[in-house]
N, C-alpha and C positions, 0 to 999 in steps of 0.2 A: 570634474574639478580640474582646474589648470594649475600648473606649477606655481604661478604667481599667487594663486589663492592659498596653496599650501604654505607658502612663505608668509602670507598674511596671518594664517592661523598660528604659525610659529612665533610671530611677533607677539601675539596675545599670550601664548604659552610661556614665553620668556618673561613677560611682564608679571604673570601670576606665579611662575615657578622660576626664580632666579638661577637655580642650579641646572635648569634645562639648557642645553647647548644646541644651537641650530647652525647648520652649515649647508653648503650646496649639496654635498653628498647625502645628507639626511633628508633634505627636501626632495631630491630625486628618488630616494628609496621610499619615502612615505607616499610620494605621488603615485608610484606603481600600485599601491594598495588603496588609494583614495580617489583615483581618477574616475571611477565609475559611480561615485556618489556626488550629490550636489554640495556646493560650498555652504548653502544655507543649512543643510542637514548637519554637516560637520561642525559648523559654527555654533549651532544650537546645542549639539552634544558637548562641545567644548565649554560653553557657558554653564551647562548643567554640571559638568565635571568639576569645573573650577569652584563652584559653590558647595560641592559635596566631598571633595577629596583633597588631601594634603600632598598627594603625589602627582607628578605630571601624567597626562593621559597617554594611553597607548593607541596604536592604530585601531585596534578593536573598539576602544572607547569612542572614537570618532565615527566609526562605521555603524554604530547601533541604529536600528530603525527608530524613527520618532513615533512615539505612541500619541495619536491624536485623540482627544476626548470628543466623544460624539455629543454634539449639542442637544440631540434628542434624548440622550440618556441622562436624565436628571434623577438624582437620588432624593426621594422624599423621606427624610428621616422621621418626621412626625408620623407619617403613615406607617413606616416600618415599626416604630415604637408602639403605636396603637395595635398593630397586628400581633406583635410579640406579647403584649399585655393580654390580648384576647386569647391567644393560644395558651398562655400560662393559666389563665382562668379556666379554659376548657380542660386542661390537664388535671387541675385540682378537682374539677367536677367529675371527670372520668374516674379519678382515683377514689373519690367518695362513693360513687355509684357502682364500682367494680365488685363483683362477687368473687370471693376467694375460691381457689380450686378445691375439688372434693376432699382431697387429703388434708386440707387445712380446716375443713368444716366437720371433720370426723367421719366423713362418708368413705365409701370404697369406690375405687374406679370401676366403672361399669354399672353403677346404681342407676 
């Protein structure tokens, strides 16, 4: 990321957080820690931060790796619900068919 891009991020931060102050020294300081990440990553992290926090972001907030959703990884909630219902039915059946241990049947261990 370039220094001018850090300054662009600061423009957004000051719009969202009026108490945040941006100056040339702060841009240079933050640039040291943001120069190895892309502007797009930092901008997306800033967008997510703005909608979820009442406090200005830190350098660490903007450095977070973006978690990408795998389009192949679709959650089929109907299938999960059906599988859960089936498993609960199996557990009820197993409980009904279970034989109590010998000491509960009045027998002695080793019979």
